[in-house]
N, CA, C, O and the ligand as a Tripos MOL2 file, in Angstrom:
@<TRIPOS>MOLECULE
protein
  277   275    70     0     0
PROTEIN
NO_CHARGES

@<TRIPOS>ATOM
      1 N          67.7550   80.9220   52.0390 N.3       1 MET1
      2 CA         68.7190   81.3990   53.0400 C.3       1 MET1
      3 C          69.1510   80.2480   53.9430 C.2       1 MET1
      4 O          68.3260   79.5640   54.5490 O.2       1 MET1
      5 N          70.4210   80.0610   54.0130 N.am      2 ASN2
      6 CA         70.9390   79.0170   54.8920 C.3       2 ASN2
      7 C          71.4410   79.6340   56.1900 C.2       2 ASN2
      8 O          72.0850   80.6820   56.1970 O.2       2 ASN2
      9 N          71.1350   78.9710   57.2580 N.am      3 ASP3
     10 CA         71.6420   79.4250   58.5570 C.3       3 ASP3
     11 C          72.9140   78.6770   58.8810 C.2       3 ASP3
     12 O          73.0380   77.4790   58.6240 O.2       3 ASP3
     13 N          73.8310   79.3870   59.4370 N.am      4 LEU4
     14 CA         75.0860   78.7670   59.8440 C.3       4 LEU4
     15 C          75.1350   78.7580   61.3660 C.2       4 LEU4
     16 O          75.0810   79.8050   62.0100 O.2       4 LEU4
     17 N          75.2370   77.5820   61.9150 N.am      5 GLU5
     18 CA         75.2900   77.4850   63.3710 C.3       5 GLU5
     19 C          76.6630   76.9690   63.7800 C.2       5 GLU5
     20 O          77.0980   75.9020   63.3470 O.2       5 GLU5
     21 N          77.3210   77.7320   64.6040 N.am      6 ILE6
     22 CA         78.6620   77.3480   65.0580 C.3       6 ILE6
     23 C          78.6250   77.1310   66.5670 C.2       6 ILE6
     24 O          78.1840   77.9960   67.3240 O.2       6 ILE6
     25 N          79.0860   75.9900   66.9780 N.am      7 THR7
     26 CA         79.1890   75.7160   68.4030 C.3       7 THR7
     27 C          80.6650   75.7320   68.7950 C.2       7 THR7
     28 O          81.4040   74.8040   68.4650 O.2       7 THR7
     29 N          81.0900   76.7630   69.4850 N.am      8 PRO8
     30 CA         82.5130   76.8150   69.8410 C.3       8 PRO8
     31 C          82.8610   75.7890   70.9070 C.2       8 PRO8
     32 O          82.0870   75.5240   71.8280 O.2       8 PRO8
     33 N          84.0270   75.2310   70.7550 N.am      9 LYS9
     34 CA         84.5080   74.2900   71.7550 C.3       9 LYS9
     35 C          85.4940   75.0590   72.6370 C.2       9 LYS9
     36 O          86.5840   75.4230   72.1960 O.2       9 LYS9
     37 N          85.1020   75.2950   73.8620 N.am     10 VAL10
     38 CA         85.9300   76.0970   74.7620 C.3      10 VAL10
     39 C          86.4600   75.2090   75.8740 C.2      10 VAL10
     40 O          85.7000   74.5570   76.5900 O.2      10 VAL10
     41 N          87.7480   75.1960   76.0000 N.am     11 LEU11
     42 CA         88.3610   74.4020   77.0580 C.3      11 LEU11
     43 C          88.4770   75.2690   78.3030 C.2      11 LEU11
     44 O          89.1660   76.2890   78.3020 O.2      11 LEU11
     45 N          87.8090   74.8620   79.3430 N.am     12 LEU12
     46 CA         87.8190   75.6490   80.5760 C.3      12 LEU12
     47 C          88.7590   75.0260   81.5960 C.2      12 LEU12
     48 O          88.9160   73.8070   81.6710 O.2      12 LEU12
     49 N          89.3590   75.8780   82.3570 N.am     13 GLU13
     50 CA         90.2410   75.4280   83.4210 C.3      13 GLU13
     51 C          89.5560   75.7650   84.7420 C.2      13 GLU13
     52 O          89.2330   76.9240   85.0010 O.2      13 GLU13
     53 N          89.3380   74.7630   85.5650 N.am     14 VAL14
     54 CA         88.6840   75.0100   86.8440 C.3      14 VAL14
     55 C          89.7480   75.4120   87.8600 C.2      14 VAL14
     56 O          90.7660   74.7390   88.0240 O.2      14 VAL14
     57 N          89.4880   76.5110   88.5250 N.am     15 ILE15
     58 CA         90.4650   77.0870   89.4520 C.3      15 ILE15
     59 C          89.8230   77.2070   90.8310 C.2      15 ILE15
     60 O          88.6370   77.5150   90.9480 O.2      15 ILE15
     61 N          90.6030   76.9660   91.8540 N.am     16 ARG16
     62 CA         90.1190   77.1430   93.2220 C.3      16 ARG16
     63 C          90.6130   78.4860   93.7160 C.2      16 ARG16
     64 O          91.8080   78.7770   93.6620 O.2      16 ARG16
     65 N          89.6830   79.3130   94.2010 N.am     17 CYS17
     66 CA         90.0720   80.6100   94.7480 C.3      17 CYS17
     67 C          90.5860   80.3900   96.1620 C.2      17 CYS17
     68 O          89.8830   79.8250   97.0010 O.2      17 CYS17
     69 N          91.7920   80.8270   96.4260 N.am     18 TRP18
     70 CA         92.3690   80.6040   97.7480 C.3      18 TRP18
     71 C          91.9190   81.6460   98.7510 C.2      18 TRP18
     72 O          92.1810   81.5150   99.9460 O.2      18 TRP18
     73 N          91.2400   82.6840   98.2730 N.am     19 GLU19
     74 CA         90.7470   83.7080   99.1950 C.3      19 GLU19
     75 C          89.3950   83.3080   99.7660 C.2      19 GLU19
     76 O          89.1850   83.3840  100.9770 O.2      19 GLU19
     77 N          88.4600   82.8750   98.8900 N.am     20 CYS20
     78 CA         87.1150   82.5680   99.3730 C.3      20 CYS20
     79 C          86.8030   81.0780   99.2640 C.2      20 CYS20
     80 O          85.7660   80.6340   99.7580 O.2      20 CYS20
     81 N          87.6750   80.2960   98.6280 N.am     21 GLY21
     82 CA         87.4780   78.8590   98.5540 C.3      21 GLY21
     83 C          86.5230   78.3920   97.4920 C.2      21 GLY21
     84 O          86.2190   77.2010   97.4190 O.2      21 GLY21
     85 N          86.0290   79.3160   96.6440 N.am     22 ARG22
     86 CA         85.0860   78.9150   95.5970 C.3      22 ARG22
     87 C          85.8360   78.2910   94.4200 C.2      22 ARG22
     88 O          86.9900   78.6210   94.1500 O.2      22 ARG22
     89 N          85.1440   77.3740   93.7250 N.am     23 TRP23
     90 CA         85.6400   76.8260   92.4750 C.3      23 TRP23
     91 C          85.0480   77.6570   91.3620 C.2      23 TRP23
     92 O          83.8520   77.9510   91.3780 O.2      23 TRP23
     93 N          85.8480   78.0330   90.4120 N.am     24 TRP24
     94 CA         85.3430   78.7900   89.2750 C.3      24 TRP24
     95 C          86.1580   78.4140   88.0640 C.2      24 TRP24
     96 O          87.2220   77.8080   88.1980 O.2      24 TRP24
     97 N          85.6830   78.7620   86.8820 N.am     25 ALA25
     98 CA         86.3500   78.3270   85.6600 C.3      25 ALA25
     99 C          86.5990   79.4940   84.7260 C.2      25 ALA25
    100 O          85.8450   80.4660   84.6900 O.2      25 ALA25
    101 N          87.6700   79.3700   83.9800 N.am     26 LEU26
    102 CA         88.0590   80.3810   83.0020 C.3      26 LEU26
    103 C          88.7010   79.6570   81.8340 C.2      26 LEU26
    104 O          89.2480   78.5660   81.9920 O.2      26 LEU26
    105 N          88.6310   80.2710   80.6560 N.am     27 GLU27
    106 CA         89.2700   79.6670   79.4930 C.3      27 GLU27
    107 C          90.7240   79.3310   79.7950 C.2      27 GLU27
    108 O          91.4350   80.1010   80.4410 O.2      27 GLU27
    109 N          91.1410   78.1910   79.3250 N.am     28 LYS28
    110 CA         92.5030   77.7480   79.6110 C.3      28 LYS28
    111 C          93.5220   78.7340   79.0380 C.2      28 LYS28
    112 O          93.3700   79.2170   77.9160 O.2      28 LYS28
    113 N          94.5390   79.0180   79.8070 N.am     29 GLY29
    114 CA         95.6100   79.8950   79.3290 C.3      29 GLY29
    115 C          95.3830   81.3610   79.6280 C.2      29 GLY29
    116 O          96.2120   82.1960   79.2660 O.2      29 GLY29
    117 N          94.2670   81.7010   80.2880 N.am     30 ILE30
    118 CA         93.9970   83.1020   80.6100 C.3      30 ILE30
    119 C          94.0140   83.2520   82.1280 C.2      30 ILE30
    120 O          93.3680   82.4870   82.8430 O.2      30 ILE30
    121 N          94.7490   84.2330   82.6090 N.am     31 ALA31
    122 CA         94.8190   84.4640   84.0380 C.3      31 ALA31
    123 C          93.6830   85.3920   84.4460 C.2      31 ALA31
    124 O          93.2870   86.2670   83.6770 O.2      31 ALA31
    125 N          93.1620   85.2060   85.6460 N.am     32 GLY32
    126 CA         92.0760   86.0580   86.0960 C.3      32 GLY32
    127 C          91.8950   85.9900   87.5870 C.2      32 GLY32
    128 O          92.6330   85.3020   88.2920 O.2      32 GLY32
    129 N          90.9070   86.7100   88.0570 N.am     33 THR33
    130 CA         90.5850   86.7420   89.4750 C.3      33 THR33
    131 C          89.1990   86.1440   89.6540 C.2      33 THR33
    132 O          88.3240   86.3200   88.8060 O.2      33 THR33
    133 N          89.0060   85.4490   90.7390 N.am     34 CYS34
    134 CA         87.7060   84.8810   91.0740 C.3      34 CYS34
    135 C          86.6460   85.9790   90.9830 C.2      34 CYS34
    136 O          86.8130   87.0300   91.6020 O.2      34 CYS34
    137 N          85.5510   85.7670   90.2250 N.am     35 PRO35
    138 CA         84.5570   86.8300   90.0490 C.3      35 PRO35
    139 C          83.9680   87.3190   91.3560 C.2      35 PRO35
    140 O          83.6680   88.5040   91.5030 O.2      35 PRO35
    141 N          83.7990   86.4090   92.3100 N.am     36 SER36
    142 CA         83.2170   86.7980   93.5870 C.3      36 SER36
    143 C          84.1600   87.7440   94.3460 C.2      36 SER36
    144 O          83.7300   88.7670   94.8790 O.2      36 SER36
    145 N          85.4620   87.3830   94.3870 N.am     37 CYS37
    146 CA         86.4350   88.2350   95.0770 C.3      37 CYS37
    147 C          86.6390   89.5350   94.3100 C.2      37 CYS37
    148 O          86.8230   90.5900   94.9170 O.2      37 CYS37
    149 N          86.6070   89.4700   92.9700 N.am     38 ALA38
    150 CA         86.7820   90.6770   92.1610 C.3      38 ALA38
    151 C          85.6610   91.6650   92.4610 C.2      38 ALA38
    152 O          85.9160   92.8610   92.5940 O.2      38 ALA38
    153 N          84.4290   91.1870   92.5700 N.am     39 GLU39
    154 CA         83.3020   92.0630   92.8540 C.3      39 GLU39
    155 C          83.4490   92.6930   94.2410 C.2      39 GLU39
    156 O          83.1690   93.8760   94.4380 O.2      39 GLU39
    157 N          83.8950   91.8710   95.1940 N.am     40 ARG40
    158 CA         84.0950   92.3720   96.5440 C.3      40 ARG40
    159 C          85.1510   93.4850   96.5350 C.2      40 ARG40
    160 O          84.9930   94.5150   97.1900 O.2      40 ARG40
    161 N          86.2480   93.2490   95.7650 N.am     41 LYS41
    162 CA         87.3280   94.2460   95.7110 C.3      41 LYS41
    163 C          86.8620   95.5260   95.0270 C.2      41 LYS41
    164 O          87.2410   96.6220   95.4400 O.2      41 LYS41
    165 N          86.0380   95.3950   93.9800 N.am     42 ILE42
    166 CA         85.5270   96.5840   93.2750 C.3      42 ILE42
    167 C          84.6370   97.3910   94.2130 C.2      42 ILE42
    168 O          84.7180   98.6180   94.2570 O.2      42 ILE42
    169 N          83.7760   96.6840   94.9720 N.am     43 LYS43
    170 CA         82.8880   97.3840   95.9100 C.3      43 LYS43
    171 C          83.7060   98.1190   96.9660 C.2      43 LYS43
    172 O          83.3920   99.2550   97.3230 O.2      43 LYS43
    173 N          84.7640   97.4640   97.4670 N.am     44 ALA44
    174 CA         85.6200   98.0920   98.4780 C.3      44 ALA44
    175 C          86.3160   99.3120   97.8960 C.2      44 ALA44
    176 O          86.4200  100.3440   98.5590 O.2      44 ALA44
    177 N          86.7980   99.2000   96.6450 N.am     45 ALA45
    178 CA         87.4870  100.3230   96.0070 C.3      45 ALA45
    179 C          86.5150  101.4800   95.7870 C.2      45 ALA45
    180 O          86.8770  102.6400   95.9810 O.2      45 ALA45
    181 N          85.2800  101.1690   95.3830 N.am     46 ASN46
    182 CA         84.2830  102.2210   95.1980 C.3      46 ASN46
    183 C          83.9600  102.8840   96.5260 C.2      46 ASN46
    184 O          83.7650  104.0980   96.5840 O.2      46 ASN46
    185 N          83.9020  102.1010   97.5850 N.am     47 GLY47
    186 CA         83.6450  102.6560   98.9160 C.3      47 GLY47
    187 C          84.7460  103.6240   99.3190 C.2      47 GLY47
    188 O          84.4830  104.6920   99.8720 O.2      47 GLY47
    189 N          86.0110  103.2240   99.0260 N.am     48 ARG48
    190 CA         87.1390  104.1040   99.3380 C.3      48 ARG48
    191 C          87.0820  105.3780   98.5110 C.2      48 ARG48
    192 O          87.4030  106.4560   99.0100 O.2      48 ARG48
    193 N          86.6700  105.2620   97.2310 N.am     49 ALA49
    194 CA         86.5680  106.4320   96.3590 C.3      49 ALA49
    195 C          85.4890  107.3830   96.8890 C.2      49 ALA49
    196 O          85.6740  108.6000   96.8940 O.2      49 ALA49
    197 N          84.3600  106.8160   97.3330 N.am     50 ASP50
    198 CA         83.2860  107.6480   97.8940 C.3      50 ASP50
    199 C          83.7600  108.3590   99.1470 C.2      50 ASP50
    200 O          83.4660  109.5370   99.3470 O.2      50 ASP50
    201 N          84.4990  107.6420   99.9970 N.am     51 ALA51
    202 CA         84.9930  108.2460  101.2340 C.3      51 ALA51
    203 C          85.9700  109.3690  100.9190 C.2      51 ALA51
    204 O          85.9540  110.4110  101.5730 O.2      51 ALA51
    205 N          86.8300  109.1570   99.9080 N.am     52 ALA52
    206 CA         87.7880  110.1900   99.5130 C.3      52 ALA52
    207 C          87.0630  111.4140   98.9780 C.2      52 ALA52
    208 O          87.4470  112.5520   99.2460 O.2      52 ALA52
    209 N          85.9930  111.1540   98.2070 N.am     53 GLU53
    210 CA         85.1950  112.2530   97.6420 C.3      53 GLU53
    211 C          84.5230  113.0600   98.7620 C.2      53 GLU53
    212 O          84.5120  114.2900   98.7350 O.2      53 GLU53
    213 N          83.9610  112.3390   99.7510 N.am     54 ARG54
    214 CA         83.3160  113.0150  100.8830 C.3      54 ARG54
    215 C          84.3300  113.8590  101.6390 C.2      54 ARG54
    216 O          84.0530  114.9970  102.0180 O.2      54 ARG54
    217 N          85.5280  113.2780  101.8550 N.am     55 SER55
    218 CA         86.5390  113.9820  102.6340 C.3      55 SER55
    219 C          87.0530  115.1990  101.8660 C.2      55 SER55
    220 O          87.3380  116.2350  102.4670 O.2      55 SER55
    221 N          87.1740  115.0780  100.5280 N.am     56 ALA56
    222 CA         87.6040  116.2180   99.7100 C.3      56 ALA56
    223 C          86.5670  117.3220   99.7570 C.2      56 ALA56
    224 O          86.9030  118.5030   99.8450 O.2      56 ALA56
    225 N          85.2830  116.9220   99.6980 N.am     57 ARG57
    226 CA         84.2000  117.9130   99.7390 C.3      57 ARG57
    227 C          84.1950  118.6140  101.1000 C.2      57 ARG57
    228 O          84.0030  119.8270  101.1860 O.2      57 ARG57
    229 N          84.4100  117.8280  102.1600 N.am     58 ALA58
    230 CA         84.4000  118.3980  103.5080 C.3      58 ALA58
    231 C          85.5380  119.3960  103.6650 C.2      58 ALA58
    232 O          85.3540  120.4560  104.2630 O.2      58 ALA58
    233 N          86.7340  119.0610  103.1220 N.am     59 SER59
    234 CA         87.8440  119.9960  103.3090 C.3      59 SER59
    235 C          87.6890  121.2250  102.4210 C.2      59 SER59
    236 O          88.1440  122.3120  102.7760 O.2      59 SER59
    237 N          87.0330  121.0490  101.2380 N.am     60 ARG60
    238 CA         86.7410  122.2350  100.4130 C.3      60 ARG60
    239 C          85.7800  123.1640  101.1580 C.2      60 ARG60
    240 O          85.9430  124.3840  101.1510 O.2      60 ARG60
    241 N          84.7740  122.5590  101.8030 N.am     61 GLY61
    242 CA         83.8020  123.3400  102.5640 C.3      61 GLY61
    243 C          84.4660  124.0760  103.7120 C.2      61 GLY61
    244 O          84.1660  125.2410  103.9730 O.2      61 GLY61
    245 N          85.3710  123.3900  104.3960 N.am     62 ALA62
    246 CA         86.0750  124.0010  105.5250 C.3      62 ALA62
    247 C          86.9500  125.1510  105.0390 C.2      62 ALA62
    248 O          87.0460  126.1760  105.7150 O.2      62 ALA62
    249 N          87.5890  125.0000  103.8790 N.am     63 ALA63
    250 CA         88.4510  126.0510  103.3230 C.3      63 ALA63
    251 C          87.6120  127.2680  102.9540 C.2      63 ALA63
    252 O          88.0250  128.4060  103.1750 O.2      63 ALA63
    253 N          86.4090  127.0150  102.3810 N.am     64 THR64
    254 CA         85.5220  128.1230  102.0100 C.3      64 THR64
    255 C          85.0700  128.8840  103.2640 C.2      64 THR64
    256 O          85.0580  130.1140  103.2920 O.2      64 THR64
    257 N          84.6980  128.1170  104.3030 N.am     65 ARG65
    258 CA         84.2520  128.7600  105.5440 C.3      65 ARG65
    259 C          85.3910  129.5640  106.1660 C.2      65 ARG65
    260 O          85.1690  130.6450  106.7120 O.2      65 ARG65
    261 N          86.6190  129.0300  106.0800 N.am     66 ALA66
    262 CA         87.7720  129.7170  106.6650 C.3      66 ALA66
    263 C          88.0440  131.0340  105.9260 C.2      66 ALA66
    264 O          88.4240  132.0330  106.5370 O.2      66 ALA66
    265 N          87.8420  131.0180  104.6000 N.am     67 ARG67
    266 CA         88.0710  132.2480  103.8200 C.3      67 ARG67
    267 C          87.0150  133.2960  104.1370 C.2      67 ARG67
    268 O          87.2950  134.4940  104.1240 O.2      67 ARG67
    269 N          85.7730  132.8310  104.4270 N.am     68 GLN68
    270 CA         84.6750  133.7710  104.6690 C.3      68 GLN68
    271 C          84.8460  134.4850  106.0090 C.2      68 GLN68
    272 O          84.3340  135.5880  106.2040 O.2      68 GLN68
    273 N          85.5720  133.8470  106.9320 N.am     69 ARG69
    274 CA         85.7710  134.4690  108.2380 C.3      69 ARG69
    275 C          86.7480  135.6490  108.1620 C.2      69 ARG69
    276 O          87.0280  136.2860  109.1780 O.2      69 ARG69
    277 ZN         87.2880   84.2370   95.5310 Zn       70 ZN70
@<TRIPOS>BOND
     1     1     2 1
     2     2     3 1
     3     3     4 2
     4     3     5 am
     5     5     6 1
     6     6     7 1
     7     7     8 2
     8     7     9 am
     9     9    10 1
    10    10    11 1
    11    11    12 2
    12    11    13 am
    13    13    14 1
    14    14    15 1
    15    15    16 2
    16    15    17 am
    17    17    18 1
    18    18    19 1
    19    19    20 2
    20    19    21 am
    21    21    22 1
    22    22    23 1
    23    23    24 2
    24    23    25 am
    25    25    26 1
    26    26    27 1
    27    27    28 2
    28    27    29 am
    29    29    30 1
    30    30    31 1
    31    31    32 2
    32    31    33 am
    33    33    34 1
    34    34    35 1
    35    35    36 2
    36    35    37 am
    37    37    38 1
    38    38    39 1
    39    39    40 2
    40    39    41 am
    41    41    42 1
    42    42    43 1
    43    43    44 2
    44    43    45 am
    45    45    46 1
    46    46    47 1
    47    47    48 2
    48    47    49 am
    49    49    50 1
    50    50    51 1
    51    51    52 2
    52    51    53 am
    53    53    54 1
    54    54    55 1
    55    55    56 2
    56    55    57 am
    57    57    58 1
    58    58    59 1
    59    59    60 2
    60    59    61 am
    61    61    62 1
    62    62    63 1
    63    63    64 2
    64    63    65 am
    65    65    66 1
    66    66    67 1
    67    67    68 2
    68    67    69 am
    69    69    70 1
    70    70    71 1
    71    71    72 2
    72    71    73 am
    73    73    74 1
    74    74    75 1
    75    75    76 2
    76    75    77 am
    77    77    78 1
    78    78    79 1
    79    79    80 2
    80    79    81 am
    81    81    82 1
    82    82    83 1
    83    83    84 2
    84    83    85 am
    85    85    86 1
    86    86    87 1
    87    87    88 2
    88    87    89 am
    89    89    90 1
    90    90    91 1
    91    91    92 2
    92    91    93 am
    93    93    94 1
    94    94    95 1
    95    95    96 2
    96    95    97 am
    97    97    98 1
    98    98    99 1
    99    99   100 2
   100    99   101 am
   101   101   102 1
   102   102   103 1
   103   103   104 2
   104   103   105 am
   105   105   106 1
   106   106   107 1
   107   107   108 2
   108   107   109 am
   109   109   110 1
   110   110   111 1
   111   111   112 2
   112   111   113 am
   113   113   114 1
   114   114   115 1
   115   115   116 2
   116   115   117 am
   117   117   118 1
   118   118   119 1
   119   119   120 2
   120   119   121 am
   121   121   122 1
   122   122   123 1
   123   123   124 2
   124   123   125 am
   125   125   126 1
   126   126   127 1
   127   127   128 2
   128   127   129 am
   129   129   130 1
   130   130   131 1
   131   131   132 2
   132   131   133 am
   133   133   134 1
   134   134   135 1
   135   135   136 2
   136   135   137 am
   137   137   138 1
   138   138   139 1
   139   139   140 2
   140   139   141 am
   141   141   142 1
   142   142   143 1
   143   143   144 2
   144   143   145 am
   145   145   146 1
   146   146   147 1
   147   147   148 2
   148   147   149 am
   149   149   150 1
   150   150   151 1
   151   151   152 2
   152   151   153 am
   153   153   154 1
   154   154   155 1
   155   155   156 2
   156   155   157 am
   157   157   158 1
   158   158   159 1
   159   159   160 2
   160   159   161 am
   161   161   162 1
   162   162   163 1
   163   163   164 2
   164   163   165 am
   165   165   166 1
   166   166   167 1
   167   167   168 2
   168   167   169 am
   169   169   170 1
   170   170   171 1
   171   171   172 2
   172   171   173 am
   173   173   174 1
   174   174   175 1
   175   175   176 2
   176   175   177 am
   177   177   178 1
   178   178   179 1
   179   179   180 2
   180   179   181 am
   181   181   182 1
   182   182   183 1
   183   183   184 2
   184   183   185 am
   185   185   186 1
   186   186   187 1
   187   187   188 2
   188   187   189 am
   189   189   190 1
   190   190   191 1
   191   191   192 2
   192   191   193 am
   193   193   194 1
   194   194   195 1
   195   195   196 2
   196   195   197 am
   197   197   198 1
   198   198   199 1
   199   199   200 2
   200   199   201 am
   201   201   202 1
   202   202   203 1
   203   203   204 2
   204   203   205 am
   205   205   206 1
   206   206   207 1
   207   207   208 2
   208   207   209 am
   209   209   210 1
   210   210   211 1
   211   211   212 2
   212   211   213 am
   213   213   214 1
   214   214   215 1
   215   215   216 2
   216   215   217 am
   217   217   218 1
   218   218   219 1
   219   219   220 2
   220   219   221 am
   221   221   222 1
   222   222   223 1
   223   223   224 2
   224   223   225 am
   225   225   226 1
   226   226   227 1
   227   227   228 2
   228   227   229 am
   229   229   230 1
   230   230   231 1
   231   231   232 2
   232   231   233 am
   233   233   234 1
   234   234   235 1
   235   235   236 2
   236   235   237 am
   237   237   238 1
   238   238   239 1
   239   239   240 2
   240   239   241 am
   241   241   242 1
   242   242   243 1
   243   243   244 2
   244   243   245 am
   245   245   246 1
   246   246   247 1
   247   247   248 2
   248   247   249 am
   249   249   250 1
   250   250   251 1
   251   251   252 2
   252   251   253 am
   253   253   254 1
   254   254   255 1
   255   255   256 2
   256   255   257 am
   257   257   258 1
   258   258   259 1
   259   259   260 2
   260   259   261 am
   261   261   262 1
   262   262   263 1
   263   263   264 2
   264   263   265 am
   265   265   266 1
   266   266   267 1
   267   267   268 2
   268   267   269 am
   269   269   270 1
   270   270   271 1
   271   271   272 2
   272   271   273 am
   273   273   274 1
   274   274   275 1
   275   275   276 2
@<TRIPOS>SUBSTRUCTURE
     1 MET1         2 RESIDUE 1 A MET
     2 ASN2         6 RESIDUE 1 A ASN
     3 ASP3        10 RESIDUE 1 A ASP
     4 LEU4        14 RESIDUE 1 A LEU
     5 GLU5        18 RESIDUE 1 A GLU
     6 ILE6        22 RESIDUE 1 A ILE
     7 THR7        26 RESIDUE 1 A THR
     8 PRO8        30 RESIDUE 1 A PRO
     9 LYS9        34 RESIDUE 1 A LYS
    10 VAL10       38 RESIDUE 1 A VAL
    11 LEU11       42 RESIDUE 1 A LEU
    12 LEU12       46 RESIDUE 1 A LEU
    13 GLU13       50 RESIDUE 1 A GLU
    14 VAL14       54 RESIDUE 1 A VAL
    15 ILE15       58 RESIDUE 1 A ILE
    16 ARG16       62 RESIDUE 1 A ARG
    17 CYS17       66 RESIDUE 1 A CYS
    18 TRP18       70 RESIDUE 1 A TRP
    19 GLU19       74 RESIDUE 1 A GLU
    20 CYS20       78 RESIDUE 1 A CYS
    21 GLY21       82 RESIDUE 1 A GLY
    22 ARG22       86 RESIDUE 1 A ARG
    23 TRP23       90 RESIDUE 1 A TRP
    24 TRP24       94 RESIDUE 1 A TRP
    25 ALA25       98 RESIDUE 1 A ALA
    26 LEU26      102 RESIDUE 1 A LEU
    27 GLU27      106 RESIDUE 1 A GLU
    28 LYS28      110 RESIDUE 1 A LYS
    29 GLY29      114 RESIDUE 1 A GLY
    30 ILE30      118 RESIDUE 1 A ILE
    31 ALA31      122 RESIDUE 1 A ALA
    32 GLY32      126 RESIDUE 1 A GLY
    33 THR33      130 RESIDUE 1 A THR
    34 CYS34      134 RESIDUE 1 A CYS
    35 PRO35      138 RESIDUE 1 A PRO
    36 SER36      142 RESIDUE 1 A SER
    37 CYS37      146 RESIDUE 1 A CYS
    38 ALA38      150 RESIDUE 1 A ALA
    39 GLU39      154 RESIDUE 1 A GLU
    40 ARG40      158 RESIDUE 1 A ARG
    41 LYS41      162 RESIDUE 1 A LYS
    42 ILE42      166 RESIDUE 1 A ILE
    43 LYS43      170 RESIDUE 1 A LYS
    44 ALA44      174 RESIDUE 1 A ALA
    45 ALA45      178 RESIDUE 1 A ALA
    46 ASN46      182 RESIDUE 1 A ASN
    47 GLY47      186 RESIDUE 1 A GLY
    48 ARG48      190 RESIDUE 1 A ARG
    49 ALA49      194 RESIDUE 1 A ALA
    50 ASP50      198 RESIDUE 1 A ASP
    51 ALA51      202 RESIDUE 1 A ALA
    52 ALA52      206 RESIDUE 1 A ALA
    53 GLU53      210 RESIDUE 1 A GLU
    54 ARG54      214 RESIDUE 1 A ARG
    55 SER55      218 RESIDUE 1 A SER
    56 ALA56      222 RESIDUE 1 A ALA
    57 ARG57      226 RESIDUE 1 A ARG
    58 ALA58      230 RESIDUE 1 A ALA
    59 SER59      234 RESIDUE 1 A SER
    60 ARG60      238 RESIDUE 1 A ARG
    61 GLY61      242 RESIDUE 1 A GLY
    62 ALA62      246 RESIDUE 1 A ALA
    63 ALA63      250 RESIDUE 1 A ALA
    64 THR64      254 RESIDUE 1 A THR
    65 ARG65      258 RESIDUE 1 A ARG
    66 ALA66      262 RESIDUE 1 A ALA
    67 ARG67      266 RESIDUE 1 A ARG
    68 GLN68      270 RESIDUE 1 A GLN
    69 ARG69      274 RESIDUE 1 A ARG
    70 ZN70       277 GROUP 0 **** ****
């Protein structure tokens, strides 16, 4: 049995994030967002989703209480 070992040659483009100032790299020719800022944005979006869920639950509860009266 012969093993085949392939070492890919990947050309990376180093990019400076203008939001947080970090240097990060991505394959050349592909657009992306700084991973650190992307994670921050995902956390913020999840926080907003949780708040919306809480507020929806609260208004459903208020509607139920209003109907019971
Ligand atoms: Zn960033």
